[in-house]
PQR file with spaces between the fields and no chain letter, atoms N, CA, C, O and H, PARSE charges and radii, in Angstrom:
ATOM       1  N    MET     1       9.425   23.118  -19.562 -0.4000 1.5000
ATOM       2  CA   MET     1       7.978   22.988  -19.539 -0.0000 2.0000
ATOM       3  C    MET     1       7.512   21.886  -20.480  0.5500 1.7000
ATOM       4  O    MET     1       6.603   21.129  -20.139 -0.5500 1.4000
ATOM       5  N    ALA     2       8.117   21.785  -21.653 -0.4000 1.5000
ATOM       6  CA   ALA     2       7.705   20.765  -22.614 -0.0000 2.0000
ATOM       7  C    ALA     2       7.982   19.369  -22.054  0.5500 1.7000
ATOM       8  O    ALA     2       7.227   18.431  -22.313 -0.5500 1.4000
ATOM       9  H    ALA     2       8.855   22.401  -21.930  0.4000 1.0000
ATOM      10  N    ASP     3       9.075   19.235  -21.282 -0.4000 1.5000
ATOM      11  CA   ASP     3       9.396   17.935  -20.694 -0.0000 2.0000
ATOM      12  C    ASP     3       8.331   17.484  -19.701  0.5500 1.7000
ATOM      13  O    ASP     3       7.998   16.300  -19.644 -0.5500 1.4000
ATOM      14  H    ASP     3       9.688   19.997  -21.072  0.4000 1.0000
ATOM      15  N    GLU     4       7.795   18.418  -18.920 -0.4000 1.5000
ATOM      16  CA   GLU     4       6.782   18.064  -17.933 -0.0000 2.0000
ATOM      17  C    GLU     4       5.520   17.546  -18.604  0.5500 1.7000
ATOM      18  O    GLU     4       4.925   16.574  -18.138 -0.5500 1.4000
ATOM      19  H    GLU     4       8.065   19.379  -18.966  0.4000 1.0000
ATOM      20  N    LYS     5       5.105   18.184  -19.696 -0.4000 1.5000
ATOM      21  CA   LYS     5       3.895   17.755  -20.396 -0.0000 2.0000
ATOM      22  C    LYS     5       4.098   16.392  -21.045  0.5500 1.7000
ATOM      23  O    LYS     5       3.186   15.565  -21.054 -0.5500 1.4000
ATOM      24  H    LYS     5       5.588   18.973  -20.074  0.4000 1.0000
ATOM      25  N    SER     6       5.293   16.153  -21.589 -0.4000 1.5000
ATOM      26  CA   SER     6       5.539   14.862  -22.232 -0.0000 2.0000
ATOM      27  C    SER     6       5.574   13.745  -21.196  0.5500 1.7000
ATOM      28  O    SER     6       5.250   12.603  -21.521 -0.5500 1.4000
ATOM      29  H    SER     6       6.034   16.825  -21.582  0.4000 1.0000
ATOM      30  N    ARG     7       5.959   14.046  -19.958 -0.4000 1.5000
ATOM      31  CA   ARG     7       5.954   13.036  -18.912 -0.0000 2.0000
ATOM      32  C    ARG     7       4.531   12.686  -18.495  0.5500 1.7000
ATOM      33  O    ARG     7       4.256   11.536  -18.152 -0.5500 1.4000
ATOM      34  H    ARG     7       6.222   14.974  -19.695  0.4000 1.0000
ATOM      35  N    GLU     8       3.639   13.641  -18.517 -0.4000 1.5000
ATOM      36  CA   GLU     8       2.269   13.397  -18.089 -0.0000 2.0000
ATOM      37  C    GLU     8       1.493   12.554  -19.096  0.5500 1.7000
ATOM      38  O    GLU     8       0.648   11.751  -18.699 -0.5500 1.4000
ATOM      39  H    GLU     8       3.862   14.575  -18.796  0.4000 1.0000
ATOM      40  N    ARG     9       1.749   12.712  -20.338 -0.4000 1.5000
ATOM      41  CA   ARG     9       0.971   12.022  -21.377 -0.0000 2.0000
ATOM      42  C    ARG     9       1.048   10.503  -21.292  0.5500 1.7000
ATOM      43  O    ARG     9       0.002    9.856  -21.341 -0.5500 1.4000
ATOM      44  H    ARG     9       2.435   13.364  -20.661  0.4000 1.0000
ATOM      45  N    PRO    10       2.226    9.899  -21.166 -0.5600 1.5000
ATOM      46  CA   PRO    10       2.253    8.432  -21.101  0.2800 2.0000
ATOM      47  C    PRO    10       1.482    7.874  -19.910  0.5500 1.7000
ATOM      48  O    PRO    10       0.927    6.780  -20.001 -0.5500 1.4000
ATOM      49  N    GLU    11       1.437    8.592  -18.814 -0.4000 1.5000
ATOM      50  CA   GLU    11       0.706    8.100  -17.650 -0.0000 2.0000
ATOM      51  C    GLU    11      -0.790    8.103  -17.903  0.5500 1.7000
ATOM      52  O    GLU    11      -1.498    7.222  -17.416 -0.5500 1.4000
ATOM      53  H    GLU    11       1.889    9.481  -18.740  0.4000 1.0000
ATOM      54  N    ARG    12      -1.273    9.055  -18.640 -0.4000 1.5000
ATOM      55  CA   ARG    12      -2.715    9.172  -18.870 -0.0000 2.0000
ATOM      56  C    ARG    12      -3.213    8.232  -19.965  0.5500 1.7000
ATOM      57  O    ARG    12      -4.360    7.788  -19.913 -0.5500 1.4000
ATOM      58  H    ARG    12      -0.698    9.770  -19.036  0.4000 1.0000
ATOM      59  N    GLU    13      -2.381    7.921  -20.946 -0.4000 1.5000
ATOM      60  CA   GLU    13      -2.822    7.078  -22.056 -0.0000 2.0000
ATOM      61  C    GLU    13      -3.243    5.673  -21.630  0.5500 1.7000
ATOM      62  O    GLU    13      -4.282    5.207  -22.098 -0.5500 1.4000
ATOM      63  H    GLU    13      -1.449    8.282  -20.988  0.4000 1.0000
ATOM      64  N    PRO    14      -2.505    4.972  -20.778 -0.5600 1.5000
ATOM      65  CA   PRO    14      -2.958    3.634  -20.376  0.2800 2.0000
ATOM      66  C    PRO    14      -4.296    3.673  -19.654  0.5500 1.7000
ATOM      67  O    PRO    14      -5.094    2.746  -19.797 -0.5500 1.4000
ATOM      68  N    GLU    15      -4.560    4.710  -18.892 -0.4000 1.5000
ATOM      69  CA   GLU    15      -5.844    4.805  -18.217 -0.0000 2.0000
ATOM      70  C    GLU    15      -6.971    4.933  -19.238  0.5500 1.7000
ATOM      71  O    GLU    15      -8.022    4.308  -19.097 -0.5500 1.4000
ATOM      72  H    GLU    15      -3.912    5.463  -18.776  0.4000 1.0000
ATOM      73  N    ALA    16      -6.746    5.738  -20.253 -0.4000 1.5000
ATOM      74  CA   ALA    16      -7.768    5.925  -21.279 -0.0000 2.0000
ATOM      75  C    ALA    16      -7.965    4.627  -22.062  0.5500 1.7000
ATOM      76  O    ALA    16      -9.089    4.294  -22.439 -0.5500 1.4000
ATOM      77  H    ALA    16      -5.892    6.246  -20.368  0.4000 1.0000
ATOM      78  N    ALA    17      -6.880    3.897  -22.307 -0.4000 1.5000
ATOM      79  CA   ALA    17      -6.984    2.652  -23.057 -0.0000 2.0000
ATOM      80  C    ALA    17      -7.717    1.592  -22.241  0.5500 1.7000
ATOM      81  O    ALA    17      -8.447    0.778  -22.807 -0.5500 1.4000
ATOM      82  H    ALA    17      -5.968    4.168  -22.000  0.4000 1.0000
ATOM      83  N    GLY    18      -7.537    1.587  -20.929 -0.4000 1.5000
ATOM      84  CA   GLY    18      -8.160    0.576  -20.087 -0.0000 2.0000
ATOM      85  C    GLY    18      -9.499    1.001  -19.528  0.5500 1.7000
ATOM      86  O    GLY    18     -10.064    0.303  -18.685 -0.5500 1.4000
ATOM      87  H    GLY    18      -6.944    2.248  -20.469  0.4000 1.0000
ATOM      88  N    ALA    19     -10.018    2.124  -19.974 -0.4000 1.5000
ATOM      89  CA   ALA    19     -11.272    2.632  -19.425 -0.0000 2.0000
ATOM      90  C    ALA    19     -12.447    1.714  -19.754  0.5500 1.7000
ATOM      91  O    ALA    19     -13.408    1.655  -18.986 -0.5500 1.4000
ATOM      92  H    ALA    19      -9.559    2.691  -20.659  0.4000 1.0000
ATOM      93  N    GLY    20     -12.393    1.002  -20.867 -0.4000 1.5000
ATOM      94  CA   GLY    20     -13.487    0.119  -21.248 -0.0000 2.0000
ATOM      95  C    GLY    20     -13.517   -1.174  -20.470  0.5500 1.7000
ATOM      96  O    GLY    20     -14.534   -1.867  -20.468 -0.5500 1.4000
ATOM      97  H    GLY    20     -11.613    1.050  -21.491  0.4000 1.0000
ATOM      98  N    THR    21     -12.432   -1.515  -19.812 -0.4000 1.5000
ATOM      99  CA   THR    21     -12.351   -2.778  -19.076 -0.0000 2.0000
ATOM     100  C    THR    21     -12.309   -2.493  -17.583  0.5500 1.7000
ATOM     101  O    THR    21     -11.307   -2.770  -16.924 -0.5500 1.4000
ATOM     102  H    THR    21     -11.606   -0.952  -19.814  0.4000 1.0000
ATOM     103  N    ASP    22     -13.382   -1.945  -17.051 -0.4000 1.5000
ATOM     104  CA   ASP    22     -13.439   -1.593  -15.634 -0.0000 2.0000
ATOM     105  C    ASP    22     -13.323   -2.826  -14.745  0.5500 1.7000
ATOM     106  O    ASP    22     -12.619   -2.806  -13.735 -0.5500 1.4000
ATOM     107  H    ASP    22     -14.196   -1.720  -17.586  0.4000 1.0000
ATOM     108  N    GLU    23     -14.021   -3.906  -15.127 -0.4000 1.5000
ATOM     109  CA   GLU    23     -13.987   -5.104  -14.300 -0.0000 2.0000
ATOM     110  C    GLU    23     -12.586   -5.703  -14.252  0.5500 1.7000
ATOM     111  O    GLU    23     -12.123   -6.117  -13.189 -0.5500 1.4000
ATOM     112  H    GLU    23     -14.592   -3.923  -15.947  0.4000 1.0000
ATOM     113  N    GLU    24     -11.912   -5.750  -15.393 -0.4000 1.5000
ATOM     114  CA   GLU    24     -10.569   -6.305  -15.425 -0.0000 2.0000
ATOM     115  C    GLU    24      -9.613   -5.430  -14.632  0.5500 1.7000
ATOM     116  O    GLU    24      -8.808   -5.942  -13.853 -0.5500 1.4000
ATOM     117  H    GLU    24     -12.288   -5.413  -16.256  0.4000 1.0000
ATOM     118  N    SER    25      -9.690   -4.130  -14.817 -0.4000 1.5000
ATOM     119  CA   SER    25      -8.781   -3.247  -14.102 -0.0000 2.0000
ATOM     120  C    SER    25      -9.076   -3.292  -12.606  0.5500 1.7000
ATOM     121  O    SER    25      -8.154   -3.206  -11.794 -0.5500 1.4000
ATOM     122  H    SER    25     -10.343   -3.714  -15.449  0.4000 1.0000
ATOM     123  N    ASP    26     -10.345   -3.425  -12.232 -0.4000 1.5000
ATOM     124  CA   ASP    26     -10.696   -3.510  -10.829 -0.0000 2.0000
ATOM     125  C    ASP    26     -10.159   -4.810  -10.224  0.5500 1.7000
ATOM     126  O    ASP    26      -9.638   -4.812   -9.109 -0.5500 1.4000
ATOM     127  H    ASP    26     -11.093   -3.494  -12.892  0.4000 1.0000
ATOM     128  N    ALA    27     -10.287   -5.893  -10.954 -0.4000 1.5000
ATOM     129  CA   ALA    27      -9.753   -7.179  -10.481 -0.0000 2.0000
ATOM     130  C    ALA    27      -8.228   -7.112  -10.384  0.5500 1.7000
ATOM     131  O    ALA    27      -7.633   -7.629   -9.439 -0.5500 1.4000
ATOM     132  H    ALA    27     -10.711   -5.891  -11.860  0.4000 1.0000
ATOM     133  N    GLU    28      -7.613   -6.472  -11.365 -0.4000 1.5000
ATOM     134  CA   GLU    28      -6.159   -6.328  -11.342 -0.0000 2.0000
ATOM     135  C    GLU    28      -5.732   -5.475  -10.148  0.5500 1.7000
ATOM     136  O    GLU    28      -4.742   -5.776   -9.481 -0.5500 1.4000
ATOM     137  H    GLU    28      -8.097   -6.051  -12.132  0.4000 1.0000
ATOM     138  N    ARG    29      -6.475   -4.425   -9.890 -0.4000 1.5000
ATOM     139  CA   ARG    29      -6.153   -3.549   -8.758 -0.0000 2.0000
ATOM     140  C    ARG    29      -6.277   -4.320   -7.443  0.5500 1.7000
ATOM     141  O    ARG    29      -5.431   -4.189   -6.559 -0.5500 1.4000
ATOM     142  H    ARG    29      -7.280   -4.181  -10.432  0.4000 1.0000
ATOM     143  N    ARG    30      -7.336   -5.124   -7.318 -0.4000 1.5000
ATOM     144  CA   ARG    30      -7.506   -5.923   -6.099 -0.0000 2.0000
ATOM     145  C    ARG    30      -6.387   -6.951   -5.944  0.5500 1.7000
ATOM     146  O    ARG    30      -5.912   -7.196   -4.835 -0.5500 1.4000
ATOM     147  H    ARG    30      -8.023   -5.231   -8.036  0.4000 1.0000
ATOM     148  N    ARG    31      -5.969   -7.551   -7.060 -0.4000 1.5000
ATOM     149  CA   ARG    31      -4.887   -8.529   -7.004 -0.0000 2.0000
ATOM     150  C    ARG    31      -3.583   -7.864   -6.571  0.5500 1.7000
ATOM     151  O    ARG    31      -2.866   -8.385   -5.717 -0.5500 1.4000
ATOM     152  H    ARG    31      -6.355   -7.352   -7.961  0.4000 1.0000
ATOM     153  N    ARG    32      -3.279   -6.702   -7.172 -0.4000 1.5000
ATOM     154  CA   ARG    32      -2.064   -5.981   -6.794 -0.0000 2.0000
ATOM     155  C    ARG    32      -2.110   -5.559   -5.329  0.5500 1.7000
ATOM     156  O    ARG    32      -1.099   -5.621   -4.630 -0.5500 1.4000
ATOM     157  H    ARG    32      -3.861   -6.278   -7.866  0.4000 1.0000
ATOM     158  N    ARG    33      -3.282   -5.129   -4.864 -0.4000 1.5000
ATOM     159  CA   ARG    33      -3.448   -4.708   -3.469 -0.0000 2.0000
ATOM     160  C    ARG    33      -3.223   -5.894   -2.529  0.5500 1.7000
ATOM     161  O    ARG    33      -2.578   -5.754   -1.490 -0.5500 1.4000
ATOM     162  H    ARG    33      -4.104   -5.078   -5.432  0.4000 1.0000
ATOM     163  N    ALA    34      -3.756   -7.055   -2.896 -0.4000 1.5000
ATOM     164  CA   ALA    34      -3.569   -8.251   -2.065 -0.0000 2.0000
ATOM     165  C    ALA    34      -2.089   -8.613   -1.980  0.5500 1.7000
ATOM     166  O    ALA    34      -1.592   -8.962   -0.909 -0.5500 1.4000
ATOM     167  H    ALA    34      -4.280   -7.168   -3.740  0.4000 1.0000
ATOM     168  N    VAL    35      -1.395   -8.531   -3.099 -0.4000 1.5000
ATOM     169  CA   VAL    35       0.039   -8.831   -3.107 -0.0000 2.0000
ATOM     170  C    VAL    35       0.780   -7.826   -2.225  0.5500 1.7000
ATOM     171  O    VAL    35       1.646   -8.200   -1.434 -0.5500 1.4000
ATOM     172  H    VAL    35      -1.799   -8.247   -3.969  0.4000 1.0000
ATOM     173  N    PHE    36       0.432   -6.553   -2.371 -0.4000 1.5000
ATOM     174  CA   PHE    36       1.081   -5.512   -1.579 -0.0000 2.0000
ATOM     175  C    PHE    36       0.859   -5.749   -0.084  0.5500 1.7000
ATOM     176  O    PHE    36       1.803   -5.678    0.703 -0.5500 1.4000
ATOM     177  H    PHE    36      -0.271   -6.250   -3.014  0.4000 1.0000
ATOM     178  N    LEU    37      -0.376   -6.029    0.304 -0.4000 1.5000
ATOM     179  CA   LEU    37      -0.668   -6.236    1.721 -0.0000 2.0000
ATOM     180  C    LEU    37       0.041   -7.474    2.266  0.5500 1.7000
ATOM     181  O    LEU    37       0.499   -7.488    3.409 -0.5500 1.4000
ATOM     182  H    LEU    37      -1.143   -6.087   -0.335  0.4000 1.0000
ATOM     183  N    ARG    38       0.126   -8.518    1.427 -0.4000 1.5000
ATOM     184  CA   ARG    38       0.848   -9.721    1.840 -0.0000 2.0000
ATOM     185  C    ARG    38       2.317   -9.397    2.094  0.5500 1.7000
ATOM     186  O    ARG    38       2.883   -9.816    3.104 -0.5500 1.4000
ATOM     187  H    ARG    38      -0.246   -8.507    0.499  0.4000 1.0000
ATOM     188  N    GLU    39       2.941   -8.640    1.164 -0.4000 1.5000
ATOM     189  CA   GLU    39       4.350   -8.283    1.315 -0.0000 2.0000
ATOM     190  C    GLU    39       4.561   -7.352    2.505  0.5500 1.7000
ATOM     191  O    GLU    39       5.570   -7.449    3.202 -0.5500 1.4000
ATOM     192  H    GLU    39       2.481   -8.299    0.344  0.4000 1.0000
ATOM     193  N    LEU    40       3.614   -6.458    2.733 -0.4000 1.5000
ATOM     194  CA   LEU    40       3.714   -5.548    3.872 -0.0000 2.0000
ATOM     195  C    LEU    40       3.685   -6.318    5.187  0.5500 1.7000
ATOM     196  O    LEU    40       4.469   -6.042    6.095 -0.5500 1.4000
ATOM     197  H    LEU    40       2.794   -6.380    2.166  0.4000 1.0000
ATOM     198  N    THR    41       2.779   -7.284    5.282 -0.4000 1.5000
ATOM     199  CA   THR    41       2.691   -8.115    6.488 -0.0000 2.0000
ATOM     200  C    THR    41       3.980   -8.897    6.682  0.5500 1.7000
ATOM     201  O    THR    41       4.491   -9.007    7.797 -0.5500 1.4000
ATOM     202  H    THR    41       2.142   -7.509    4.544  0.4000 1.0000
ATOM     203  N    GLU    42       4.495   -9.434    5.597 -0.4000 1.5000
ATOM     204  CA   GLU    42       5.742  -10.195    5.672 -0.0000 2.0000
ATOM     205  C    GLU    42       6.890   -9.304    6.137  0.5500 1.7000
ATOM     206  O    GLU    42       7.715   -9.724    6.949 -0.5500 1.4000
ATOM     207  H    GLU    42       4.080   -9.345    4.691  0.4000 1.0000
ATOM     208  N    ALA    43       6.943   -8.082    5.626 -0.4000 1.5000
ATOM     209  CA   ALA    43       8.005   -7.154    6.022 -0.0000 2.0000
ATOM     210  C    ALA    43       7.885   -6.791    7.502  0.5500 1.7000
ATOM     211  O    ALA    43       8.896   -6.689    8.198 -0.5500 1.4000
ATOM     212  H    ALA    43       6.273   -7.741    4.967  0.4000 1.0000
ATOM     213  N    ARG    44       6.666   -6.596    7.983 -0.4000 1.5000
ATOM     214  CA   ARG    44       6.477   -6.280    9.408 -0.0000 2.0000
ATOM     215  C    ARG    44       6.910   -7.446   10.292  0.5500 1.7000
ATOM     216  O    ARG    44       7.530   -7.244   11.336 -0.5500 1.4000
ATOM     217  H    ARG    44       5.845   -6.679    7.418  0.4000 1.0000
ATOM     218  N    GLU    45       6.582   -8.658    9.872 -0.4000 1.5000
ATOM     219  CA   GLU    45       6.986   -9.831   10.645 -0.0000 2.0000
ATOM     220  C    GLU    45       8.504   -9.964   10.674  0.5500 1.7000
ATOM     221  O    GLU    45       9.087  -10.294   11.706 -0.5500 1.4000
ATOM     222  H    GLU    45       6.079   -8.822    9.024  0.4000 1.0000
ATOM     223  N    LEU    46       9.138   -9.705    9.530 -0.4000 1.5000
ATOM     224  CA   LEU    46      10.593   -9.766    9.467 -0.0000 2.0000
ATOM     225  C    LEU    46      11.208   -8.720   10.387  0.5500 1.7000
ATOM     226  O    LEU    46      12.161   -9.008   11.112 -0.5500 1.4000
ATOM     227  H    LEU    46       8.664   -9.437    8.692  0.4000 1.0000
ATOM     228  N    ARG    47      10.668   -7.515   10.357 -0.4000 1.5000
ATOM     229  CA   ARG    47      11.177   -6.447   11.219 -0.0000 2.0000
ATOM     230  C    ARG    47      11.031   -6.827   12.696  0.5500 1.7000
ATOM     231  O    ARG    47      11.922   -6.568   13.504 -0.5500 1.4000
ATOM     232  H    ARG    47       9.894   -7.282    9.768  0.4000 1.0000
ATOM     233  N    ALA    48       9.908   -7.438   13.032 -0.4000 1.5000
ATOM     234  CA   ALA    48       9.686   -7.850   14.421 -0.0000 2.0000
ATOM     235  C    ALA    48      10.710   -8.896   14.858  0.5500 1.7000
ATOM     236  O    ALA    48      11.145   -8.901   16.009 -0.5500 1.4000
ATOM     237  H    ALA    48       9.183   -7.649   12.375  0.4000 1.0000
ATOM     238  N    ARG    49      11.092   -9.782   13.933 -0.4000 1.5000
ATOM     239  CA   ARG    49      12.098  -10.796   14.281 -0.0000 2.0000
ATOM     240  C    ARG    49      13.486  -10.191   14.384  0.5500 1.7000
ATOM     241  O    ARG    49      14.277  -10.574   15.245 -0.5500 1.4000
ATOM     242  H    ARG    49      10.738   -9.778   12.998  0.4000 1.0000
ATOM     243  N    VAL    50      13.779   -9.240   13.500 -0.4000 1.5000
ATOM     244  CA   VAL    50      15.125   -8.668   13.447 -0.0000 2.0000
ATOM     245  C    VAL    50      15.343   -7.648   14.571  0.5500 1.7000
ATOM     246  O    VAL    50      16.438   -7.554   15.126 -0.5500 1.4000
ATOM     247  H    VAL    50      13.136   -8.929   12.801  0.4000 1.0000
ATOM     248  N    GLN    51      14.303   -6.892   14.899 -0.4000 1.5000
ATOM     249  CA   GLN    51      14.424   -5.856   15.926 -0.0000 2.0000
ATOM     250  C    GLN    51      13.369   -6.077   17.012  0.5500 1.7000
ATOM     251  O    GLN    51      12.390   -5.334   17.079 -0.5500 1.4000
ATOM     252  H    GLN    51      13.413   -6.968   14.448  0.4000 1.0000
ATOM     253  N    PRO    52      13.557   -7.085   17.857 -0.5600 1.5000
ATOM     254  CA   PRO    52      12.513   -7.414   18.833  0.2800 2.0000
ATOM     255  C    PRO    52      12.214   -6.275   19.817  0.5500 1.7000
ATOM     256  O    PRO    52      11.066   -6.109   20.230 -0.5500 1.4000
ATOM     257  N    ARG    53      13.218   -5.499   20.194 -0.4000 1.5000
ATOM     258  CA   ARG    53      12.973   -4.430   21.163 -0.0000 2.0000
ATOM     259  C    ARG    53      12.087   -3.338   20.563  0.5500 1.7000
ATOM     260  O    ARG    53      11.155   -2.858   21.210 -0.5500 1.4000
ATOM     261  H    ARG    53      14.150   -5.635   19.859  0.4000 1.0000
ATOM     262  N    ARG    54      12.384   -2.955   19.328 -0.4000 1.5000
ATOM     263  CA   ARG    54      11.561   -1.947   18.661 -0.0000 2.0000
ATOM     264  C    ARG    54      10.152   -2.470   18.415  0.5500 1.7000
ATOM     265  O    ARG    54       9.172   -1.739   18.556 -0.5500 1.4000
ATOM     266  H    ARG    54      13.141   -3.346   18.803  0.4000 1.0000
ATOM     267  N    ALA    55      10.062   -3.742   18.047 -0.4000 1.5000
ATOM     268  CA   ALA    55       8.751   -4.340   17.793 -0.0000 2.0000
ATOM     269  C    ALA    55       7.923   -4.354   19.073  0.5500 1.7000
ATOM     270  O    ALA    55       6.722   -4.089   19.045 -0.5500 1.4000
ATOM     271  H    ALA    55      10.858   -4.337   17.932  0.4000 1.0000
ATOM     272  N    ARG    56       8.565   -4.663   20.186 -0.4000 1.5000
ATOM     273  CA   ARG    56       7.845   -4.678   21.472 -0.0000 2.0000
ATOM     274  C    ARG    56       7.377   -3.268   21.821  0.5500 1.7000
ATOM     275  O    ARG    56       6.246   -3.078   22.268 -0.5500 1.4000
ATOM     276  H    ARG    56       9.541   -4.879   20.209  0.4000 1.0000
ATOM     277  N    ALA    57       8.245   -2.282   21.618 -0.4000 1.5000
ATOM     278  CA   ALA    57       7.868   -0.898   21.903 -0.0000 2.0000
ATOM     279  C    ALA    57       6.709   -0.460   21.009  0.5500 1.7000
ATOM     280  O    ALA    57       5.799    0.235   21.461 -0.5500 1.4000
ATOM     281  H    ALA    57       9.164   -2.436   21.255  0.4000 1.0000
ATOM     282  N    ALA    58       6.745   -0.869   19.744 -0.4000 1.5000
ATOM     283  CA   ALA    58       5.660   -0.517   18.821 -0.0000 2.0000
ATOM     284  C    ALA    58       4.351   -1.173   19.259  0.5500 1.7000
ATOM     285  O    ALA    58       3.291   -0.552   19.183 -0.5500 1.4000
ATOM     286  H    ALA    58       7.484   -1.434   19.378  0.4000 1.0000
ATOM     287  N    ARG    59       4.422   -2.435   19.721 -0.4000 1.5000
ATOM     288  CA   ARG    59       3.223   -3.104   20.220 -0.0000 2.0000
ATOM     289  C    ARG    59       2.656   -2.392   21.438  0.5500 1.7000
ATOM     290  O    ARG    59       1.442   -2.238   21.568 -0.5500 1.4000
ATOM     291  H    ARG    59       5.284   -2.939   19.782  0.4000 1.0000
ATOM     292  N    MET    60       3.549   -1.955   22.338 -0.4000 1.5000
ATOM     293  CA   MET    60       3.100   -1.249   23.540 -0.0000 2.0000
ATOM     294  C    MET    60       2.434    0.082   23.170  0.5500 1.7000
ATOM     295  O    MET    60       1.407    0.445   23.744 -0.5500 1.4000
ATOM     296  H    MET    60       4.536   -2.080   22.232  0.4000 1.0000
ATOM     297  N    ARG    61       3.017    0.800   22.218 -0.4000 1.5000
ATOM     298  CA   ARG    61       2.404    2.064   21.773 -0.0000 2.0000
ATOM     299  C    ARG    61       1.037    1.820   21.167  0.5500 1.7000
ATOM     300  O    ARG    61       0.096    2.572   21.419 -0.5500 1.4000
ATOM     301  H    ARG    61       3.851    0.505   21.752  0.4000 1.0000
ATOM     302  N    GLN    62       0.926    0.765   20.365 -0.4000 1.5000
ATOM     303  CA   GLN    62      -0.361    0.438   19.748 -0.0000 2.0000
ATOM     304  C    GLN    62      -1.393    0.089   20.821  0.5500 1.7000
ATOM     305  O    GLN    62      -2.550    0.498   20.722 -0.5500 1.4000
ATOM     306  H    GLN    62       1.691    0.154   20.161  0.4000 1.0000
ATOM     307  N    GLN    63      -0.988   -0.655   21.833 -0.4000 1.5000
ATOM     308  CA   GLN    63      -1.903   -0.993   22.924 -0.0000 2.0000
ATOM     309  C    GLN    63      -2.371    0.251   23.659  0.5500 1.7000
ATOM     310  O    GLN    63      -3.541    0.354   24.027 -0.5500 1.4000
ATOM     311  H    GLN    63      -0.049   -0.987   21.913  0.4000 1.0000
ATOM     312  N    MET    64      -1.460    1.198   23.876 -0.4000 1.5000
ATOM     313  CA   MET    64      -1.841    2.446   24.539 -0.0000 2.0000
ATOM     314  C    MET    64      -2.833    3.230   23.674  0.5500 1.7000
ATOM     315  O    MET    64      -3.797    3.803   24.183 -0.5500 1.4000
ATOM     316  H    MET    64      -0.509    1.114   23.578  0.4000 1.0000
ATOM     317  N    ARG    65      -2.587    3.248   22.373 -0.4000 1.5000
ATOM     318  CA   ARG    65      -3.527    3.936   21.474 -0.0000 2.0000
ATOM     319  C    ARG    65      -4.900    3.301   21.552  0.5500 1.7000
ATOM     320  O    ARG    65      -5.912    4.001   21.598 -0.5500 1.4000
ATOM     321  H    ARG    65      -1.805    2.783   21.959  0.4000 1.0000
ATOM     322  N    MET    66      -4.939    1.982   21.567 -0.4000 1.5000
ATOM     323  CA   MET    66      -6.225    1.297   21.610 -0.0000 2.0000
ATOM     324  C    MET    66      -6.919    1.509   22.960  0.5500 1.7000
ATOM     325  O    MET    66      -8.146    1.599   23.006 -0.5500 1.4000
ATOM     326  H    MET    66      -4.117    1.414   21.530  0.4000 1.0000
ATOM     327  N    ARG    67      -6.166    1.590   24.049 -0.4000 1.5000
ATOM     328  CA   ARG    67      -6.774    1.821   25.356 -0.0000 2.0000
ATOM     329  C    ARG    67      -7.387    3.214   25.462  0.5500 1.7000
ATOM     330  O    ARG    67      -8.414    3.401   26.115 -0.5500 1.4000
ATOM     331  H    ARG    67      -5.169    1.517   24.011  0.4000 1.0000
ATOM     332  N    THR    68      -6.752    4.181   24.821 -0.4000 1.5000
ATOM     333  CA   THR    68      -7.232    5.564   24.944 -0.0000 2.0000
ATOM     334  C    THR    68      -8.248    5.923   23.867  0.5500 1.7000
ATOM     335  O    THR    68      -8.811    7.018   23.888 -0.5500 1.4000
ATOM     336  H    THR    68      -5.918    4.029   24.291  0.4000 1.0000
ATOM     337  N    PHE    69      -8.487    5.016   22.931 -0.4000 1.5000
ATOM     338  CA   PHE    69      -9.437    5.278   21.853 -0.0000 2.0000
ATOM     339  C    PHE    69     -10.861    5.184   22.396  0.5500 1.7000
ATOM     340  O    PHE    69     -11.185    4.264   23.147 -0.5500 1.4000
ATOM     341  H    PHE    69      -8.030    4.127   22.914  0.4000 1.0000
ATOM     342  N    ARG    70     -11.695    6.127   22.018 -0.4000 1.5000
ATOM     343  CA   ARG    70     -13.090    6.100   22.468 -0.0000 2.0000
ATOM     344  C    ARG    70     -13.997    5.878   21.276  0.5500 1.7000
ATOM     345  O    ARG    70     -13.785    6.463   20.214 -0.5500 1.4000
ATOM     346  H    ARG    70     -11.431    6.874   21.408  0.4000 1.0000
ATOM     347  N    TRP    71     -14.997    5.045   21.441 -0.4000 1.5000
ATOM     348  CA   TRP    71     -15.953    4.753   20.375 -0.0000 2.0000
ATOM     349  C    TRP    71     -16.897    5.859   20.243  0.5500 1.7000
ATOM     350  O    TRP    71     -17.789    5.810   19.396 -0.5500 1.4000
ATOM     351  H    TRP    71     -15.169    4.570   22.304  0.4000 1.0000
């Protein structure tokens, strides 16, 4: 039990320390998100090149989802 509490404390301290810099943390969060989305797109493109059959099947499933979607 003591180990679980000691693990939680380090995670909470940086948030408390950065609470005064909302704009900086928000900008940092947006920057990290942009990097993540860029890498995710790159990984999807790589997967599509490496596994063209699966990528085609995934595209077809997505098209079917979009056709059956109602506004």
